[in-house]
TORMAR-751510 format. One record per atom (N, C-alpha, C): x, y, z; residue in one letter. Coordinates in steps of 0.02 Angstrom, whole numbers, plus 50000, padded with zeros to 5 digits. Each point is the difference from the previous one (the first is absolute). Layout:
BEGIN
XYZA ...
***
This chain:
BEGIN
523865234551095M 499304997450058M 499745005250055M 499404999649989N 499585005650030N 499574999250048N 500154999450077P 499554996950022P 499595005850028P 499344998350017I 499405005050023I 499774997550061I 499835005450059L 499664997350043L 499385002450004L 499494995149988R 499085001550026R 499814998150059R 499935005350034W 499904996850083W 499285002150001W 499784992050039F 499184998950006F 499964996250072F 499385001850024R 499954996750042R 499534993949998R 500514993650012R 499614992349990R 499414999450036R 500225001250084G 499464998250036G 499525002650020G 499885008849973T 499545002949991T 499544998949948T 500274997749940A 499254996149936A 500134993750018A 500204996350023L 499514994550035L 499425002950053L 500215004650053L 499354998850028L 499545004049987L 500065005449955L 499645003449981L 499594995049948L 500344996649945M 499484997149953M 500124991250027M 500004997450062V 500054995250018V 499784993949968V 500294995449952G 499674993849979G 500055001049906G 500105009049967A 499845000849937A 500764997849981A 500664996750059V 500404999049962V 500194990649996V 499694995950022P 499844993349985P 499484996949971P 499615004350013V 499285001449951V 500264997549941V 500325006149969W 499995000149941W 500564994749963W 500324996550044A 500444997150009A 499524991249946A 499395000750041Q 499554994250017Q 499944996849888Q 500204992649992S 499684997749960S 499365000449983S 500005001849924V 499035000049946V 499574994750063V 500164996949970D 499444991450036D 499985001650053D 500355002250043E 499854998750085E 499865008350023E 499935005249988S 499795004350018S 499425006949989S 499904996949927L 499725004249956L 499324994649952L 499665004350022T 499264995949953T 500195002449938T 499994994849953P 499964997749934P 499525005049975P 500145002849942L 499505007049947L 500054995249934L 499584996049974L 499774995749951L 499925005549957L 500285001649943T 499875004549953T 499454996749963T 499804994049985D 499304996349936D 499604998950064D 499965001450065R 499355002250052R 499615005350005R 500515008249981L 500085002949995L 498875003849986L 499735004050032S 499274999649989S 499945001749924S 500365007150001S 499845005049917S 500655001649984S 500034997049938V 500815000349978V 499835004849921V 500215006449986P 499745003249950P 500304995649938P 499955003349920P 500124993849946P 500695002849981P 500395003550041N 500595004149977N 500734993150031N 499394997350061W 500464997350028W 499904989549995W 500404996949964K 499984994749985K 500574994150039K 499724993349997P 500104996650063P 500744997349933P 500694997050041A 500194996149973A 500574994750037A 500314997449985A 500384993650048A 500565001349963A 500185006049973G 500695001949995G 500065005349966G 500625004549988V 499965005849958V 500825001450007V 500095000949933Q 500755003049978Q 500005005749973Q 500455005150024A 500105006749962A 500694998949997A 500245003449943N 500715002649971N 500205005550020N 500555001150036P 500295007050055P 500115002449958P 500104998249905F 500345007749972F 499524998449933F 499235000150006K 499524999149957K 499405001350032K 499645002149966A 499235002650019A 499514994149964A 500114993650031E 499734993849992E 499804994550057E 499464998449994V 499964995350077V 499674995849955V 500074993250023K 499444993750012K 499894997350032K 499254996450008T 499894997550051T 499864992449987T 499784993350065K 499944995649975K 499334997350029K 499594997149984T 499255001050016T 500004997150054T 499365000850043G 499904997550073G 500125004950038G 500084997450081S 499765003850072S 500625001750023S 500025004350035G 500635000450051G 500135004450010G 499935004749925V 500535006349989V 499025003949978V 500375009850034L 499435003149953L 500485003949958L 499735001049960V 500395003549943V 499585008949980V 500175002550007G 499725006350000G 500215006149966G 499815004749943T 499945004849965T 499615006650007T 500025006549966P 499775005350020P 499354998849980P 499495003250044G 499554998050018G 499585002150081G 499714994650004Q 499445002450096Q 500604997650044Q 499954998950066P 500284999450029P 499634992450043P 500434997950008V 499764992250030V 500085001050056V 499364996250057T 499925001550078T 500354994250017T 500234999650043L 500374994350023L 499804996350102L 499925005550021L 499765001550063L 499505003750025L 499595001150028T 499685003550051T 500034999850058T 499795007450049N 499774998250063N 500764997150039N 500595002449959A 500664999850023A 500545004549989A 499515006450081S 500205005350026S 500944997450019S 499984994550055D 500644998850015D 500424993149989D 500305001449947V 499914993749963V 500865001249977V 500344993149999R 500554997449988R 500034996549917R 500205002849941L 499914994649934L 500705000549977L 500124992449961V 500254997449974V 500054999549920V 500335002049960M 499794997549935M 500564999649962M 499994995549932E 500514999949930E 499745004649971E 500465004849982V 499915004049951V 500494998449924V 499734999249955M 500435003249924M 499755005449964M 500575002649954L 499805005349980L 500305000349918L 499555004149949S 500404996249949S 500285006349976S 500585000549975P 500375007449968P 499775005150019P 500045007350036G 499575005149988G 499554999550055G 499654995750026A 499314998750021A 499885006250061A 499564998050000E 499925007650082E 499114998549996E 499814998350096G 499684998750031G 499805000850073G 499415000950020T 500014999650083T 499644998650029T 500284998550077L 499684994550040L 499795002750060L 499285002550001S 499435000950048S 499885000550034S 500164999750072L 499984997150079L 499525007650037L 499374999249949G 499575006750029G 500235003249968G 500025008250051S 500355003849967S 500895001649999S 500254992250003T 500545001849989T 500354996449947T 500325004549931N 499924996649949N 500745001149975N 500334993150001I 500664998449995I 500374997649914I 500315005549985R 500294999549920R 500444989750002R 499755000349925L 500274994150000L 500465003049914L 500514996949991A 500295003749952A 500644995349961A 500264999149937D 500485000249983D 500505003549996D 500505000850040N 500585005150006N 500484993850014N 499994997349973W 500734993849975W 500655006449997W 500464999450034G 500715002449977G 499895008549998G 499455002650068K 500265008350009K 500025001250045K 500384998150046P 500325002050071P 499795006150032P 499715005449960A 499605006450022A 499244999550014A 499935002850059I 499114997950055I 499865006449975I 499154999549998N 499755004049972N 499424999450011N 499285004849988T 499414995449982T 499914994749960T 500395000349953G 499644992549941G 500574995150033G 500394998350048T 500224993650025T 499424996450040T 499944991649969F 500004994950052F 499725002150080F 499555000350010G 499825000550065G 500035006450033G 500175006849970A 499505007050010A 499414998450037A 499715004850024I 499415000250032I 499635005849964I 499594998449981E 499755007049953E 499745004850032E 499975002549968G 499495007350058G 500315007649981G 499485007550029G 500605005449991G 500425000250031G 500394996050059A 500725000850027A 500244990049983A 500334999949934A 499894993650009A 500784995050034A 499874995550030L 500314998850036L 500414995149975L 500675003150023L 500324995249931L 500554992850031L 499974992249976P 500684995550020P 500305003650023P 500614995250055T 500644999849989T 500595001149961T 499674993349942Q 500424997449942Q 499584997149952Q 500344999249943N 499504998549940N 500234993350023N 499384991749984A 500224998350043A 499714994149934A 499815002349949V 499894996649949V 500224995349979V 499714994549955K 500214994449954K 500195001049936K 500154996249937A 499725002149936A 499554996749990A 499805005249949P 499204995249998P 500034995049976P 499484995349993G 499874993649992G 500264995950041G 500065003950058L 500304993650062L 499675001550052L 499704993850038W 499765002850074W 500115004250039W 499675004750026Q 500115003750063Q 499584999650053Q 500344998550055T 499705000550062T 499885007150041T 499365000950020L 499695006250026L 499704996950062L 500005001350055E 499585001350055E 500055006850036E 499365001250031V 499975006450014V 499414997550052V 500145004450079Q 499664999450026Q 499705007250031Q 499315001450006R 499595005850013R 499534998750055R 500025008350040Q 499444998150058Q 499455007649983Q 499464997949984G 499325007449977G 499814998150045G 499814997550053S 499505000250068S 500185003950030S 499415000450054G 500255006950046G 499845005449998G 500125004250059K 499965007450011K 500525002349940K 500445000850007G 500705002749978G 500194997949939G 500175002449968P 500384999849917P 500114993549988P 500024999149922A 500264992649977A 500764999150044A 500064993449974T 500875002750032T 499974991849933T 500974999749952L 500154997449980L 500544996150034L 500134993150025E 500234997750062E 500834998449971E 499774997849916K 500504995549987K 499984999249900K 500345002549977M 499944996449943M 500754997049972M 499744994949947T 500824997249996T 499854997449921T 500635001649980L 499974995449902L 500794998849995L 499724994649982N 500624993849992N 500575000050044N 499615000450064G 500194996350064G 500565007450016G 499865006549983V 500255004650018V 499455006650041V 500085002050057V 499445004050033V 500325005149949V 499325003249968I 499865007649989I 499745004650025I 499514997750030H 499585004450073H 500054998150063H 499845001750033E 499894998050072E 499775006650061E 499414999050017T 499835004150060T 499775004249964T 499675005149976L 499495002149959L 499705003550018L 499775006450017V 499125001750015V 499795002649928V 499594997849972L 499484998749923L 499765010350008L 499935002249955P 499845006949974P 499074994150028P 499555007150012R 499374999050006R 499654997649935R 499544996550021A 499514998249954A 499585004149934A 500015000949941T 499815003849969T 499634997249953T 500224993349992D 499574996349944D 500044993050018D 499914996249950G 499934991549995G 499624995050079G 499784996249989T 499514996850044T 500554995050051T 499665002850062A 500174997250071A 500044991749991A 500614998049997G 500054990950026G 500084996949921G 499875003249947T 499834999449940T 500904999449986T 500384996249967V 500334994949971V 500145000149915V 500235004549962A 499825000049928A 500694998849964A 500254997149916L 500175001350003L 499895003349905L 500305005949981T 499735002849939T 500894998249942T 499934999849958V 500555000449907V 499895005749980V 500375004250007K 499995008049964K 500194999149934K 500724995949993T 500424998949918T 500324992750035T 499944998249934G 500344991449982G 499614995550047G 500234995650001T 499854993850018T 500334998650086T 499364998950044V 500314996850097V 499654995949993V 500384993350028A 499794994650033A 500014998750057A 499624996450041V 500314998050086V 499614990950001V 500254996550049R 500064995650021R 500095001550072R 499924992350043N 500154997450062N 499785007050050N 499255002250000L 499855005050024L 499794995750081L 500245006350066G 499744997450064G 500015005050010G 499565000950076Y 499775004950056Y 499914995450042Y 500225004550053Q 499454999750056Q 499855007950036Q 499504998850009L 499585006550061L 500154999350047L 500285003550024I 500235003250092I 499635002150032I 499884995650052T 499605005950056T 500345000750078T 499785003650028D 500175001050069D 499854996950060D 499704992949971R 499594997550060R 500214995050048R 500294999150071P 500304997550028P 500004991950007P 500684995549995V 499674993249965V 500544998550066V 500105000850036A 500374995150046A 500325002050076A 499904996150051K 500245004450072K 500334993450036K 500505003850036L 500464993350045L 499635000450070L 499844994250033M 499904999850057M 500344992150017M 500015000850091N 500284997750049N 500784999649989N 500355005250015I 500905001749981I 500024997650036I 500714996149993R 500325000750072R 500644998349958R 500734999850050Y 500695003549976Y 500374995150043Y 500674996649983K 500444997650036K 500705005749975K 500445003450062L 500505002849966L 500684995850038L 500534998849959Y 500574996750019Y 500625005449995Y 500445000250032A 500665002650031A 500484995049937A 500285004149954N 500804998249956N 500385004750025N 500644994549983K 500455005149993K 500265001349931K 499794998749938T 500065002949953T 499225001449982T 500265000249929E 499204998849935E 499794993450017E 499444998250001T 499284996649996T 499864998049944T 500364995549939T 499654998349937T 499434997749981T 499984995850039S 499374993249980S 499614996850100S 499514998049982P 499414997250053P 500504995050005P 500474994549992A 500374995250022A 500475001650039A 500095006650012E 500635003850081E 499685000250034E 499295002450016L 499575002350059L 499854991950034L 500374993949996A 499794994450040A 500695000750064A 500535003749959N 500735000950059N 500175006950025N 499155003549989L 500225005850036L 499605003150057L 500055006050044K 499804999850069K 499315004049998K 499354996950020L 499385004150005L 500115005450041L 500015008049961V 500115003250047V 499005002850021V 499845000249975K 499065001049994K 499524999449968K 499444997350026E 499374996649954E 499545003950044E 499485000449943D 499425006150020D 499504999249945D 499635003550001T 499094999249946T 500245008949997T 499665001749920T 500085007450010T 499525002349932T 499655005950005S 499564999549951S 499705002249930S 500954999649991A 500115003049915A 500784995949992A 500014996749948L 500844996949979L 500275007750000L 500544997350042T 500555007049978T 500464998750024T 500735002349956Y 500575002850020Y 500035000950094Y 499755003950009E 499915003350039E 500304997950094E 499834992849985V 499794995150048V 500694998650023V 500725000849967S 500685002150004S 499985005150022S 499815004450006Y 500505007050056Y 500164997550058Y 500635003950018G 500234998750062G 500464992550002G 499764996149963Q 500444993650008Q 500624998149966Q 500304995250021P 500504998249946P 500125005449928P 500525000249994R 500285001849942R 499744993949925R 500264996950042W 500004992249950W 499804995850021W 499094999449949H 499624993950018H 499744996649962H 499524996449984G 499544997549970G 499074998850002G 499545004249988I 499394997550015I 499524995849963I 499664996550041V 499444995849956V 499545002650022V 499335002949951Y 499354999850019Y 499584995749980Y 499604997250040T 499194999049978T 499355002950000T 499664995749971G 499375001150010G 499374999449930G 499505002550010D 499595000449933D 500025003449965D 500104999149938L 499625004449933L 499414998249980L 499565004450018V 499165001150005V 500005004249893V 499604994549955V 500035001549940V 499295000450002V 499595003349963D 499285000749991D 499514996349951D 500544999449944K 499814997649931K 500234993949981K 500074994549978T 500134994949972T 500415000449926T 500565002849985G 500285001849944G 500744998750008G 500225001649957P 500635000549990P 500325005650031P 500745002350036Y 500175005550042Y 500685001049970Y 500385007350008T 500824997149988T 500325006050075T 500334994350024L 500505002050054L 500405003050006L 500285004050015A 500775004449998A 500145002750093A 500574996449994L 500405003250062L 500625005249966L 500085006250044Q 500485005349992Q 500154999450068Q 500964998849995Q 500195000550085Q 500885001949971Q 500245003450031G 500654998950018G 500434997650062G 500144993049946G 500394993950034G 499844995149976G 499744994050019F 499774991849987F 499355001450014F 499464995849948A 499365000050034A 499544993449971A 499574996950012S 499834995149945S 499324994350053S 499385001249959L 499474999550017L 499524992649985L 499694997050051H 499784996249993H 499004999750005H 499584995949950I 499365002350017I 499924993549981I 499484998250054D 499604989950024D 500674995349998D 500505004750012G 500484994550019G 500614998549932G 499795003149929K 500394999749978K 500445006749975K 500784998249973E 500045006949978E 499845004049965E 499805006149972V 499825002649966V 500585007149972V 500115003050039I 500635002649978I 500724999250056I 500454995149930A 500774995150051A 500445007450029A 500274998050037N 500345005350032N 500495003249968N 500175007650013Q 500495003249951Q 500205005850025Q 500615003349987R 500305007150045R 499705005149945R 499545004449997L 500125003549975L 499945009550065L 500275006249931D 500025006350031D 499395004549996D 499935003750056L 499315002749988L 499735002649935L 499464999549987G 499835003349913G 499694993549973G 500364994950002Y 499954994649958Y 499424994150027Y 499724998049948M 499434995750037M 500044991149957M 499964996950053N 499994991549981N 499344997749981N 499724998449961T 499054999749992T 499984991249966T 499365000150018A 499804988950003A 499285001749969A 499774996149953K 499465002449998K 499654991950026K 499255000550037I 499624992950051I 499335000649969I 499724994850003N 499344998150011N 499794998750052N 499255003450023L 500015001250097L 499134996749974L 499874997250060T 499345000850013T 499735004550046T 499495002450002A 499875007150033A 499864996250096A 499995005050027G 500244999150074G 500864998250015G 500134996750063K 500405001350052K 500584996349964K 500935000549987H 500524997249981H 500284999650046H 500544998350009P 500544997250064P 500585004749985P 500415005150013F 500705001549977F 500494996750012F 500535001749971T 500475000050074T 500625004049945T 500295005850022L 500275005249955L 500794998750068L 500555001949966F 500695000550008F 500375004149997F 500415004350033F 500305004649987F 500674999750046F 500475002849981G 500574997750022G 500415007049978G 500305003650045R 500455006050017R 500724999449950R 499815003749956S 500864999049963S 500285008449983S 500324999649966W 500465006550006W 499625005649950W 499474998249960P 499655008049991P 499695002250053P 499935004949993R 499355004050043R 499424995249979R 499784997750060P 499554996050017P 499335003449983P 499284995449984G 499265003750009G 499804993649976G 499324998050004L 499434996549979L 499395002449952L 499774997649966G 499555000849958G 499654991749978G 499315001050025F 499664993649954F 499255005749971F 500114995049918F 499475003749964F 499454996549988F 499485000149970I 499714993949973I 499425006049942I 500004997549939S 499365000849962S 499674995149942S 499324998949987A 499474998049974A 500205001849929A 499804996349963P 499965002149916P 499705005749992P 499355005750032D 500005003849993D 499935006250049D 500894997950026T 500245005450067T 500555002549976T 500285005350043K 500865000449988K 500034997150068K 500584999450021F 500434996750059F 499575005650075F 499894996350027Q 499965002050038Q 500314999650089Q 500285003150047A 500424998550062A 499684998750057A 500284992150005L 499684997650071L 500354999950053L 500415005649982H 500735002450065H 499805007850024H 500165002550022P 500135009250044P 500325000949964P 500135008049971R 500185003949958R 500744999150032R 500184999950069A 500585000250044A 500554993549983A 499544994449973S 500284997050014S 500414998449915S 499925003549960L 500484998449945L 500405009849989L 500425000050033P 500155007949990P 500334999649927P 499825005449971E 500305005149916E 500864996649997E 500024998249953P 500754998749990P 500305004249996P 500875001649994D 500125006849985D 500205000049931D 499745005749977P 500135002349923P 500704997049967P 499724998549957V 500704995349931V 500045003749944V 500755002149997G 499865004049914G 499974995749952G 499434999949950E 500334996449950E 500545001949957E 500754995849995I 500374999449966I 499945000549925I 499865003349935A 499985000149965A 500545001349937A 500274995049942V 500605000549976V 499615002649919V 500155007349975E 499745001249938E 500915000749969E 500004997449913P 500565001649986P 500055008349974P 500495000849993G 500075004949948G 500355003249947G 500425002849974T 500175000749930T 500264992849989T 500074994950021K 500404992949997K 499574995850044K 499904993949964P 499644994050030P 500404999250080P 499664996650039S 499984999150047S 499844991750012S 500714996850059V 500154994849997V 500064998150052V 499364995650035I 500184997150067I 500064993050012I 500264997750030R 500234989950038R 499485002950033R 499514993050014S 499605000450052S 499754992250014S 499584999450042F 499834993149999F 498805004549965F 499784994449972V 499404999649993V 499534996949999V 499624999950017N 499284996750010N 499594995549927N 500264996649975F 499494998649937F 499854992050026F 499015003350017G 499654993750027G 500074998050057G 499994994950025P 500004994850076P 500905003650018P 500504998249938K 500795002050038K 500245005649981K 500484998650035K 500445005649972K 500864998349988K 499745005849953K 500635000249951K 500725001650024K 500454996950012T 500455004350053T 500725003149941T 500084997949915H 500625003249990H 499655004149924H 499775005650020C 499445005049949C 500495005650010C 499905002149928I 500095008349968I 499415003649979I 499905004650015S 499505002049991S 500115007949970S 499715001849930V 500305007449954V 499565002349984V 500005005550015G 499475007250004G 500215003149954G 499535002349933S 500365003049949S 499545009450008S 500495003949958P 499835005750014P 499315001849981P 500054995549936T 498975000649970T 499614998350031T 500194997250060G 499394996850039G 499814991149979G 500294995249933L 500044995850054L 500714995650028L 499654994850037N 500404994850044N 500114995550018N 500194994950020Y 500114992049995Y 500474998850031Y 499904990950016T 500324996950067T 500234994949956T 500754997850020V 500244994749962V 500254994050053V 499784994249999D 500134996450065D 500774995849987D 500565002350007L 500724999349979L 500064994249990L 499644995050085N 500234990249994N 499814997849930N 499235003749981Q 499844995649946Q 500005004049935Q 500365007350003G 499775003749943G 499554999149969G 499335002950053A 499444999349974A 499765005549989A 499525004649965L 499845007049986L 499284994850040L 499975005450082L 499444999750011L 499385003150023L 500155005749997Q 499415004549984Q 500205006149970Q 499585006649972V 500345004149961V 499305005450046V 500005006449990W 499585004650054W 500165004649948W 499435006649968R 500025006149995R 499915005550063R 499965003450023G 500305009350025G 500294997850058G 499885002950053P 500695001150040P 500394992250027P 500455000650015F 500654993150008F 499634998650057F 500265000750043A 500414994950069A 499605004050064A 499864995850040D 499685001150081D 500734995950035D 500395001450038V 500624997150022V 500175001750064V 499055000150023T 500275001550083T 500224994550037T 499814994049986E 500364994950018E 500594994649986E 500405008149948M 500454996850017M 500465003250038M 499975007650022W 500175006250018W 499815003550052W 499634998550025Y 499615001150061Y 500174996950058Y 500465002950044E 500124997850066E 500444992049991E 499874994250022R 500504994849976R 499854997049928R 499525001149976G 499694996549921G 499984994650012G 499894995350037E 500124993950006E 499394998049938E 499495000249963P 499794996149952P 500295000549965P 500155006049967Q 500555000549938Q 499855000749941Q 499125002450014L 499545000449941L 500055005149939L 499925000549958L 499765003049953L 499444999749964L 499665007149982K 499054999449986K 500195005449950K 499454996549940P 500015005649942P 499345002250024P 500185008049975L 499495005150026L 499535001649949L 499994994949932G 499645001149936G 499574994049961G 499715000349950T 499664996549970T 500544996549996T 499674989750023L 500574996150005L 499474995749929L 500604995949971A 499744995049979A 500324994350029A 500014994850015V 500504993750022V 500054992449942V 500705000849979L 500044996149962L 500334992550008L 500644999149984S 500014991150040S 500585000450031S 500134994050050A 500634997250052A 500304998649948A 500144997149959Q 500344993249955Q 500385007649946Q 500594993950006N 500445003549929N 499765001149944N 500085004349944P 499424998949936P 500724995949961P 500464996350035L 500354996649941L 499994990750031L 500074995849951A 499924993650028A 500254995749960A 500644995450005L 500144995549965L 499434994049999L 499814998149948M 499584995449999M 499944993849934M 499944993950030A 500174993949945A 499435000449947A 499305003850030N 499495001749936N 499675004450019N 499615003849944A 499555005850032A 499524998450025A 499664995350025S 499634996650040S 500154996250091S 500605001049995Q 500304999450064Q 499805005250038Q 499774998650067Y 499865007450051Y 500415003950021Y 499775005350022W 500525005349992W 500274999350074W 500534999650013P 500364998750083P 499695007750054P 499844995250043D 499795006050041D 500535003850028D 500574997350014S 500485004650017S 500744996349981S 500545004450011L 500644998949969L 500444997350082L 500284995849983S 500514998050060S 500645007349995S 500634999150049D 500595002249985D 500155000049953D 500084991849966S 500524997649959S 499755001449926S 499435001650008E 499574998749922E 499995011349994E 500125003550048L 499745005749986L 500485005650051L 500645002149975K 500385003450032K 499935010150003K 499945001950018Y 499895008849996Y 500755001450001Y 500335002349943K 500335002350004K 500185007150007K 499595005850010G 500075007450034G 499595003449943G 500145007349995L 499705003149963L 500665005449958L 499605003749954S 500515006249967S 499265005649994S 500195003449985M 499585007149992M 500105002449953M 499475002649940D 500065001849950D 500055009250008D 500134999249934K 499985009750020K 499445003150030K 499524999149997Q 499495005350042Q 500074998250075Q 500234993849989G 500114996450082G 499424995950014G 499744995449966Y 499674992950007Y 500394996050020Y 499844994250044P 500364995150005P 499934994049931P 500744997950009I 499774993649941I 500304993650026I 499464996049997M 500144993750048M 500444994749954M 500284995250073Q 500374995449936Q 500144994150047Q 499984994949963Y 499784994450012Y 500244993749996Y 500214994050028R 500194993649960R 499614995050014R 499584996849920L 499764996450020L 500134992349959L 500324997650044R 500344992449979R 500465003249968R 500274998549949D 500634999649939D 499615009249974D 499625001750011L 499715008949946L 500165005050047L 500295006149958D 499965004750049D 499285004949977D 499835002550038V 499455004350003V 499885004950032V 499995006049951T 499805008150007T 499215001050022T 499795004850020D 499374999950026D 499845008449998D 499725003649952A 499845007449999A 499335001650004A 499745003050050V 499305002350004V 499865009049984V 499924999649955L 499905007550006L 499405004949963L 499995004650035P 499475004649979P 499755002249939P 499574998949963D 499765003649944D 499975008649985D 500115002349960A 499845006349987A 499355001350007A 499544997849981D 499315002750038D 499654999450044D 500534998250054S 499814998950085S 499284993550020S 500004995849943K 499224995949989K 500454991950023K 500885001449983S 499944990150013S 500715000549996S 500384992750012F 500674997850044F 500074996549906F 500635000749966T 500144995849966T 500564994550034T 500164993949991R 500284995650047R 500474998549936R 500534999549997T 500494996249957T 500454996450050T 499954990449968L 500434997850035L 500534996949943L 500635000650003T 500654998349954T 500124992050042T 500104996349944V 500434992550047V 500555000749927V 500434997250045K 500614996549961K 500444994850037K 500044996449956G 500054991150013G 500184996749940G 499914992850011P 499764994049944P 499635000849943P 499884998249942D 499685000049959D 499364997550001D 500264993450046N 499544994249999N 499634998950051N 499915006350053E 499564997450061E 499245000549965E 499434997750040A 499594998249998A 499615005650043A 499965006749984L 499885005450040L 499395005049989L 499535001450058Y 499415001749973Y 499955006750043Y 499335004149987C 499985005650047C 499254999249994C 499935001850071R 499105000650019R 499945007550007R 499535002149954L 500065008349996L 499235000650054L 499774996750012A 499304999750048A 499684997250024A 499694997750056A 499624994050022A 499355003450027A 499534994149997G 499325002850042G 499384994750006G 499585002850003A 499384993750008A 499515004949945A 500315004249943S 499505000449937S 500575004549967S 500154999049940L 500545004349957L 499445000449918L 499875005650002E 499755003049931E 500315004749963E 499944998549927E 500435004849964E 499495003449961E 500035006350020V 499435005850011V 500125002949922V 500735001849970A 500265000049946A 500534997849960A 500435000249968K 500454995649961K 500675003450071K 500374994250014G 500415000750034G 499985003750090G 499185002249996L 499855000250071L 499554998050051L 500314995850044Y 499674995950028Y 499565002450081Y 499504998450015S 499815000550088S 499984994850030S 500485001850047V 500224995850062V 499554999550044V 499164994550032D 499535003150043D 499785003449981D 500095007149961G 499545005949994G 500335003550053G 500714999650009K 500485003050072K 500615004249972K 500144998349939Y 500695003649982Y 499854996749915Y 500305004049942Y 500164998749949Y 500814997249993Y 500124994949960V 500524999349950V 500264999849926V 500375003149995R 500045001549930R 500534999049984R 499944997449917I 500534996749961I 500155003249921I 500605001250000E 499995004049926E 500604996749967E 500164999749933G 500164996249966G 499834993549975G 500654995650010K 499944993749945K 499814993150062K 500175004350062I 499604994550050I 499404995550020I 499894993449979K 499314997549980K 499904994650067K 499725002150051P 499964996150063P 499264996449977P 499834996850049T 499694994850023T 499654998450057T 499305000750006V 499754998950053V 499734991950039V 500424999350033R 500034993150013R 499604999550083R 499734992950051N 499465000250036N 500534995250027N 500035002250085S 500634996550038S 499565000850057S 499784993550035S 499675001450069S 499575004550013S 499394998849955G 499465003449991G 500115010449992G 500784999849991R 499945007149979R 500515000649936R 499745006649954Q 500174999749928Q 500865005250038Q 500354998249943E 500755001549975E 500245001749951E 500175008349973L 500344999449950L 500624999949996L 500204995549951V 500574998949987V 500335000649929V 500705000550007V 500365001149942V 500584995950003V 500354998849934P 500764993850004P 500345004949990P 500535000550031V 500495005749981V 500594996549991V 500085002749910V 500584996249975V 500665004949989V 500604994550023M 500555003950015M 500264999349907M 500305004449977K 500245002049957K 500855004050007K 500494995649954G 500545000950031G 500295001250062G 499734996950053G 500025000850078G 499675006050029G 499795002349947L 499275004050034L 499275001449987L 499545003550058A 499464998449979A 499655009150062A 499465001549954T 499595003950035T 499335000849994T 499615001650073V 499404998150009V 499905007550020V 499535002949957Q 499685008450031Q 499074998149979Q 499775002650084Y 499395002050006Y 499785004650042Y 499495003749987S 499815004650047S 499274998250051S 500185003450050I 499144999250050I 499945007649994I 499154998650008L 499515005550001L 499544999350040L 499675004750042W 499655001450064W 499625006650021W 
***
């Protein structure tokens, strides 16, 4: 195990790029204007509309479905997506055929799109490299396999007197560029966003954009506060009724500074009017060291929560132009205190509604990253899976850069990722209260259910979870290379689960070995998703996010269940033994 400490100033990044972190997390339909490919003003003949596209990751063959929603390009003229977009945030899904290359141009900034699947080396040919005389290279190769949809997000600022900047570029959830000063323009048309295919086929869909301005969108007026003394931390507004009111006054700005010189343990309630300039959707955010909540027009907008400095709690709300009464609660807790109140409109970054002194920079915190050495790294931890925290997980990082997490409670392969292994800061820094391990590479999210199920027939619903009486984790053993082999008891069956990286560093092979009675009606679910497509014999695309590959005599069935599709195969026991093997590629 090789822990690596990467130091960064979290607070500085948030103050310099305020709004960048939460804005990027907003969903496409709420924060972005859809860019409909069938309504572009001019589309060259080498770009064709389609309802869907399918590419084989191992062969240069592309199939399309008649319709619209997807734009499919081949080498030739560029397609112009936007004009007058000097300060822009762009989100899009991209699919590449094997060996495909292209360029996304934002004014004079040319971003390389390329199929670099399974090539860890970073160079000018890597997806995300910024082309030019002095190329700017991405932090890692975050590309997925050809034929899968890849999410690219770019935020560029090109107006103003200074040089253009690339505020952030994210590929498949991995930040590959951040806060870069771009070379001065030598070509390209200012404000024009265009896409060019050099070789192969490039398809795009689900495009959205945000034109960013610096216009002020809101202010606070008629601000008052009440400060209450406490004997310990104040965790909620409900406690204030039983506390001593020590100070009440007006203030010209919403600031935590009103607490200076007052009792160390306290709670504060700010009231006043939030005045917005236009009717429309807004995003509000609190950043605090302690507890805080926000009400607008008498309704809770941001629920009470404790945060450390450097983290934001955000919410979206529709507001009419004019005044809106607000109530903001702050409770002093044991973290370093501070309070920030932010707002953004669809065409702006977050703007501070507090003075800078109210929100001090957090202490610098190191990112503690674990990278495997010559043998795999194996870590027990908690892992967030959607809205749930899985508490009995094992994550394995291989020297080849393929990594995975298993939920030992359910025998479920939760996720696989390629690239750097794990951020364990929230496990090992100070008290490590969240105990969370976070993947650092290109992630494919799989399933929270066990792949095996004893069912009366092939049409029965797949069990959402298994109780302790149905599934028992029996421990693990290590193979010669240092990879864990998980062992379970599924009712009266003994199961081993081995997930091993293939030699080409592009896929995992999962081998499930079952021992027990021959009369069990056992099934294995290899994949589940909204859409399963067989792109080649034995190779299935799951929601366009990852592939499942089956070899040998296994004959799976694609069945519909509760609006989803499942790839299921019966497990036939012979002489008390059965084996199911399949690969996962992404």
